[in-house]
C-alpha positions as CSV (number, residue, x, y, z in Angstrom):
1,M,-63.6,-67.1,-138.7
2,R,-66.3,-69.7,-139.4
3,C,-65.3,-69.7,-142.8
4,R,-65.5,-73.3,-143.5
5,R,-62.7,-73.2,-146.2
6,C,-60.3,-71.2,-144.0
7,S,-60.8,-74.4,-141.5
8,D,-60.4,-77.3,-143.9
9,T,-56.9,-75.5,-145.6
10,L,-53.7,-75.3,-144.6
11,I,-51.9,-71.5,-144.0
12,S,-51.4,-68.8,-146.0
13,S,-48.9,-66.5,-144.6
14,R,-51.4,-63.8,-145.5
15,G,-54.5,-65.8,-144.8
16,P,-57.0,-64.9,-141.8
17,L,-56.0,-67.9,-139.7
18,F,-52.3,-66.4,-139.9
19,L,-54.1,-63.3,-138.2
20,I,-55.9,-65.5,-135.5
21,V,-52.4,-67.3,-134.8
22,M,-50.5,-64.0,-134.4
23,I,-52.9,-62.9,-131.8
24,L,-53.4,-66.0,-130.2
25,F,-49.5,-66.1,-129.0
26,S,-50.5,-62.5,-127.5
27,L,-52.7,-63.7,-125.2
28,P,-51.8,-64.4,-121.4
29,F,-52.6,-67.5,-119.7
30,Y,-55.8,-67.2,-117.1
31,T,-56.0,-68.9,-114.1
32,G,-57.9,-72.3,-114.3
33,C,-58.6,-73.2,-117.7
34,S,-56.6,-71.5,-120.0
35,L,-58.6,-69.4,-123.2
36,K,-55.3,-69.4,-125.1
37,R,-55.1,-73.2,-124.8
38,I,-58.5,-74.1,-125.9
39,A,-58.3,-71.4,-129.2
40,V,-55.1,-73.7,-130.2
41,D,-57.0,-76.9,-129.7
42,R,-59.2,-75.5,-132.3
43,I,-57.1,-74.7,-134.1
44,G,-54.9,-77.2,-134.0
45,D,-57.7,-79.6,-134.6
46,A,-58.3,-77.6,-137.6
47,L,-54.9,-78.1,-139.3
48,T,-55.7,-81.6,-138.0
49,K,-58.5,-82.1,-140.0
50,G,-57.6,-80.1,-143.0
51,G,-54.6,-80.0,-145.8
52,T,-56.7,-80.8,-148.7
53,S,-55.9,-77.6,-150.3
54,Y,-52.2,-79.1,-150.1
55,A,-52.9,-82.3,-151.2
56,S,-55.1,-81.3,-154.6
57,D,-52.4,-78.6,-155.3
58,D,-51.2,-78.9,-158.5
59,D,-47.9,-76.7,-158.3
60,M,-45.2,-78.2,-156.8
61,E,-43.2,-75.4,-156.0
62,L,-45.8,-73.6,-154.9
63,I,-46.0,-76.4,-152.1
64,R,-42.2,-76.6,-151.8
65,G,-42.1,-72.9,-150.3
66,A,-45.4,-72.9,-148.2
67,V,-44.8,-76.4,-146.4
68,P,-42.2,-75.5,-144.0
69,F,-44.1,-72.1,-142.5
70,S,-47.1,-74.9,-142.1
71,L,-45.2,-76.7,-140.1
72,K,-43.3,-74.3,-137.8
73,L,-46.8,-73.1,-137.2
74,M,-47.9,-77.0,-136.1
75,E,-44.3,-77.0,-134.0
76,S,-45.2,-73.4,-132.6
77,L,-49.1,-74.6,-131.5
78,L,-47.5,-77.9,-130.0
79,E,-45.0,-75.6,-127.8
80,E,-48.9,-74.2,-126.6
81,S,-50.5,-77.4,-127.0
82,P,-48.0,-80.5,-126.3
83,C,-50.4,-83.4,-125.4
84,H,-52.1,-82.6,-128.8
85,K,-52.7,-85.8,-130.3
86,G,-53.8,-84.8,-133.8
87,L,-51.1,-82.3,-134.5
88,L,-48.7,-84.7,-133.3
89,L,-49.6,-86.9,-136.0
90,A,-50.2,-83.8,-138.6
91,T,-46.6,-82.8,-137.4
92,C,-44.9,-86.2,-137.7
93,R,-46.6,-86.6,-141.3
94,G,-45.7,-82.9,-142.8
95,F,-42.2,-83.6,-142.2
96,T,-42.3,-87.1,-143.7
97,Q,-43.5,-85.7,-146.4
98,Y,-41.7,-82.8,-146.9
99,G,-38.3,-85.0,-146.5
100,Y,-39.0,-87.4,-149.4
101,A,-40.7,-84.7,-152.0
102,F,-38.9,-82.2,-151.4
103,V,-35.1,-82.9,-150.1
104,Q,-34.4,-86.5,-150.1
105,Q,-35.3,-86.8,-154.0
106,E,-33.7,-83.4,-154.8
107,A,-30.5,-85.0,-153.4
108,D,-31.3,-88.0,-155.5
109,E,-31.1,-86.0,-158.9
110,I,-28.0,-84.0,-158.4
111,E,-25.7,-86.0,-156.6
112,E,-24.5,-87.5,-160.7
113,K,-23.3,-83.5,-160.5
114,D,-22.6,-82.9,-156.9
115,V,-21.8,-85.6,-154.6
116,E,-21.2,-83.3,-151.5
117,K,-24.3,-81.0,-151.9
118,A,-26.3,-84.1,-152.5
119,M,-24.9,-85.5,-148.8
120,E,-25.4,-82.8,-147.2
121,M,-29.3,-83.0,-148.2
122,R,-29.3,-86.3,-147.2
123,A,-28.1,-85.4,-144.1
124,R,-30.8,-83.1,-143.6
125,A,-33.4,-85.1,-144.9
126,R,-32.3,-87.6,-141.9
127,R,-33.1,-84.8,-139.3
128,L,-36.0,-84.4,-140.8
129,Y,-37.5,-87.7,-140.7
130,L,-35.9,-87.9,-137.2
131,R,-38.1,-85.0,-136.4
132,A,-40.6,-86.3,-137.5
133,R,-40.3,-90.1,-135.7
134,N,-40.2,-88.0,-132.6
135,Y,-43.3,-86.5,-133.0
136,G,-44.6,-89.7,-134.2
137,L,-43.8,-91.5,-130.4
138,R,-44.5,-88.5,-128.8
139,G,-48.4,-89.5,-130.0
140,L,-48.0,-93.0,-129.0
141,E,-46.6,-92.4,-125.8
142,M,-49.5,-90.6,-125.3
143,I,-51.9,-94.0,-126.0
144,Q,-49.0,-95.8,-124.1
145,P,-46.9,-94.5,-121.6
146,G,-43.5,-95.4,-121.3
147,F,-43.9,-96.3,-125.1
148,E,-40.4,-95.8,-126.3
149,W,-38.8,-97.5,-123.4
150,K,-40.9,-100.7,-124.3
151,V,-40.3,-100.7,-127.7
152,R,-36.7,-100.2,-127.5
153,T,-36.8,-103.2,-125.1
154,N,-39.2,-105.9,-126.7
155,P,-40.5,-104.4,-129.9
156,R,-43.5,-106.9,-130.5
157,K,-44.8,-107.6,-127.1
158,S,-44.8,-103.4,-126.6
159,I,-47.3,-102.8,-129.9
160,E,-49.4,-105.4,-128.9
161,A,-51.8,-103.1,-127.0
162,F,-52.6,-100.8,-130.1
163,K,-55.5,-100.7,-131.7
164,S,-57.1,-100.3,-135.5
165,G,-57.7,-96.3,-134.5
166,D,-53.9,-96.1,-133.6
167,V,-52.6,-96.5,-137.1
168,P,-51.8,-93.5,-138.4
169,L,-49.9,-92.4,-135.9
170,I,-48.3,-96.6,-135.6
171,Y,-47.4,-95.8,-139.7
172,W,-45.9,-92.6,-139.7
173,T,-44.2,-93.2,-137.5
174,A,-42.6,-96.0,-138.5
175,V,-41.9,-94.7,-142.3
176,S,-40.3,-91.5,-140.7
177,W,-38.0,-94.2,-138.7
178,A,-37.6,-96.4,-142.0
179,A,-36.6,-93.2,-143.7
180,A,-34.3,-92.0,-141.5
181,I,-32.1,-95.4,-141.3
182,S,-32.7,-95.8,-145.6
183,V,-30.2,-92.7,-145.8
184,T,-28.0,-93.7,-143.1
185,K,-24.7,-95.7,-143.4
186,D,-22.8,-94.4,-140.9
187,N,-24.9,-94.5,-137.7
188,S,-25.3,-98.3,-135.8
189,D,-27.9,-97.4,-133.6
190,L,-29.9,-96.2,-136.4
191,I,-29.6,-99.2,-137.9
192,A,-30.1,-101.3,-134.5
193,D,-33.6,-99.8,-134.5
194,I,-34.7,-101.9,-137.6
195,P,-36.6,-104.3,-135.4
196,V,-38.2,-101.5,-134.1
197,V,-39.9,-100.5,-137.5
198,E,-40.5,-103.8,-138.4
199,A,-42.4,-104.4,-135.3
200,L,-44.8,-100.9,-136.3
201,L,-45.3,-101.6,-140.1
202,D,-46.5,-105.7,-139.1
203,R,-48.7,-104.0,-136.2
204,A,-50.4,-101.2,-138.5
205,L,-50.9,-104.0,-141.2
206,L,-52.5,-106.8,-139.1
207,L,-55.2,-103.9,-137.5
208,D,-55.8,-102.1,-141.0
209,E,-54.2,-103.5,-143.8
210,A,-56.8,-101.0,-145.9
211,F,-55.3,-97.9,-144.1
212,D,-55.3,-94.8,-146.8
213,N,-56.0,-96.9,-149.9
214,G,-53.1,-99.0,-148.9
215,A,-50.4,-97.3,-148.5
216,I,-48.9,-100.1,-146.0
217,H,-48.8,-102.3,-148.7
218,S,-47.2,-99.5,-150.8
219,F,-44.2,-98.6,-148.5
220,L,-44.0,-102.5,-147.9
221,I,-43.0,-102.7,-151.5
222,A,-39.5,-101.3,-151.2
223,Y,-38.8,-102.5,-147.7
224,E,-39.4,-106.1,-148.2
225,M,-36.7,-106.3,-150.3
226,S,-34.4,-105.3,-147.9
227,R,-36.1,-107.8,-145.0
228,E,-34.3,-110.1,-143.6
229,T,-36.1,-111.4,-140.9
230,T,-39.1,-113.3,-143.0
231,P,-38.4,-116.4,-144.5
232,G,-39.2,-116.3,-148.1
233,D,-39.0,-114.9,-151.4
234,P,-38.6,-110.9,-150.9
235,E,-39.6,-110.0,-154.7
236,Q,-42.6,-112.4,-154.1
237,R,-44.1,-110.7,-151.4
238,A,-42.8,-107.3,-152.8
239,R,-44.9,-108.4,-155.8
240,S,-47.7,-109.2,-153.3
241,H,-48.2,-105.6,-151.6
242,F,-47.9,-104.3,-155.2
243,K,-50.8,-106.2,-156.4
244,R,-53.2,-105.2,-153.0
245,A,-51.5,-101.8,-153.0
246,M,-53.0,-101.5,-156.7
247,E,-56.2,-103.0,-155.9
248,L,-57.0,-100.5,-153.0
249,S,-56.0,-97.1,-154.6
250,E,-57.7,-98.5,-157.5
251,G,-54.9,-98.0,-160.0
252,Q,-55.1,-94.1,-159.4
253,L,-52.0,-93.8,-157.2
254,C,-48.3,-93.5,-159.2
255,G,-46.7,-94.7,-156.2
256,P,-46.9,-98.3,-156.6
257,L,-46.1,-98.7,-159.8
258,V,-42.7,-96.3,-159.0
259,T,-41.7,-98.7,-156.1
260,L,-42.2,-102.1,-157.8
261,A,-40.2,-100.4,-160.8
262,E,-37.5,-98.7,-158.6
263,S,-37.1,-101.3,-155.5
264,V,-37.8,-105.1,-158.0
265,S,-37.1,-104.5,-161.7
266,L,-34.2,-102.2,-161.2
267,V,-32.8,-104.5,-158.8
268,K,-33.4,-107.6,-160.9
269,Q,-31.9,-105.4,-164.1
270,D,-35.5,-106.1,-165.8
271,K,-35.2,-103.0,-168.1
272,A,-38.6,-104.0,-170.0
273,E,-40.5,-104.0,-166.7
274,F,-39.0,-100.9,-165.4
275,R,-40.0,-98.7,-168.4
276,K,-42.9,-100.1,-168.7
277,L,-43.9,-99.6,-164.6
278,L,-43.1,-95.9,-165.0
279,H,-44.8,-95.1,-168.0
280,Q,-48.0,-96.9,-166.7
281,A,-47.4,-94.5,-163.8
282,L,-46.9,-91.3,-166.0
283,E,-50.4,-92.5,-167.5
284,V,-52.5,-91.9,-164.3
285,A,-54.4,-88.7,-164.6
286,P,-54.0,-86.2,-161.3
287,D,-57.0,-84.8,-162.0
288,R,-59.3,-87.9,-162.1
289,R,-58.3,-88.4,-157.9
290,P,-57.8,-84.5,-157.1
291,E,-57.4,-85.6,-153.2
292,W,-54.3,-87.5,-154.5
293,R,-53.0,-85.3,-157.2
294,L,-49.7,-83.6,-155.4
295,A,-48.5,-87.3,-154.4
296,N,-49.2,-88.4,-158.2
297,L,-46.8,-85.4,-159.3
298,V,-44.7,-86.0,-157.3
299,M,-43.9,-89.6,-158.3
300,Q,-44.7,-89.2,-161.9
301,H,-41.2,-86.5,-161.4
302,R,-39.8,-89.8,-160.2
303,A,-40.4,-91.5,-162.8
304,R,-39.1,-89.2,-166.0
305,W,-36.3,-89.0,-163.9
306,L,-35.8,-93.0,-163.6
307,L,-37.0,-92.9,-166.9
308,S,-33.9,-90.4,-167.9
309,R,-31.6,-92.7,-166.3
310,S,-32.5,-96.1,-167.5
311,D,-29.3,-96.4,-169.7
312,K,-27.2,-95.8,-166.8
313,L,-29.2,-97.6,-164.8
314,F,-29.0,-101.1,-166.6
315,V,-26.3,-103.1,-168.0
316,D,-27.1,-104.5,-171.4
C-alpha cells in the first residue's frame, strides 16, 4: 500500500490500488470525520500527482484501452469527494486528452471513407470535451464562487482574481471548451462562448506564459489563425507563439511543429514548409524525454497521416 511505484502511476484494473478502491466503496460513512472520505482524498492525491506511466508509455493502443477505466475511477472518486480540486483538474485534463488523441483524430482519419461515422465520432468528441470543461469549471468555481455566471457576464473582469497557481485549471478548462467549439458547426450557444475562451487563454498566458513547457503558446499557434478580436496579422502572431513554444520545449515536442504545419502552412498553401515541419516532427526522438513520449507519439502519428495526404491537401 505504501509502494511509491503504485502511488506514482495510474491504475491497472488488476493492480493493488484497484482492490483498495473496491474496498473503499464498500466502507460505510462514519459520523464526524469520515474514514472513507479521507481515504478517497488520499487516492485522489495519488492520482493527481501520478500519471507518469501513461505519459511515458510507448504503446498508444494500450493507453487507448486503459484510459477510460482511469477516467471513470476519477469520476467515481469525485462523487465521494466532489471538492477535490486536484481530481477535478486531472479529470478535465484526462477527458480532453483522450477526446483529442483517440476520438477526434480517428474521426479525421476515417472521414474520407465514412463521413457518417466521422460525424458520430466528432459528436462524441464534443461530449467528452464538454464533460472535461464542466469539471474544469467546477474547479474554478471552488477558487471563485459564482465564476461561471460571472465569466459569461463579463469575461475579462471575472478572471482578474485568478493567480499563477490557478493556471493549470484555467488552461485545461479553456482548451476543452475551445476543442468543443472547434468540432461544433450548429450550436450557436457554444460558439457564443468564444469570448470566454479567449479571456481564459489570455489570462493563463499573462500569469504563466511558460506553463507546461510552452503548452499555452503551442495551443495558440492554431487559435490565433481564427481569432477575430485581436488586431494585427494572425500568421505573425501564430509564428511568434510557435517560436516561443519551441524555445520552452527545447525543440523536443512535436506538437508545435505539427500545429504550425496544419494551421499556417496548409492555410497558406506552402507545401514545402508543410512537409519540412512534419518531417522535422518525425525526427524528434520520443525516448529523449520519456515524460513526453506518448504526446510525441500521438503527434508523430498525426504527422505521418498529414504527410500521406499532402497531395490532396495542396493545389499545384
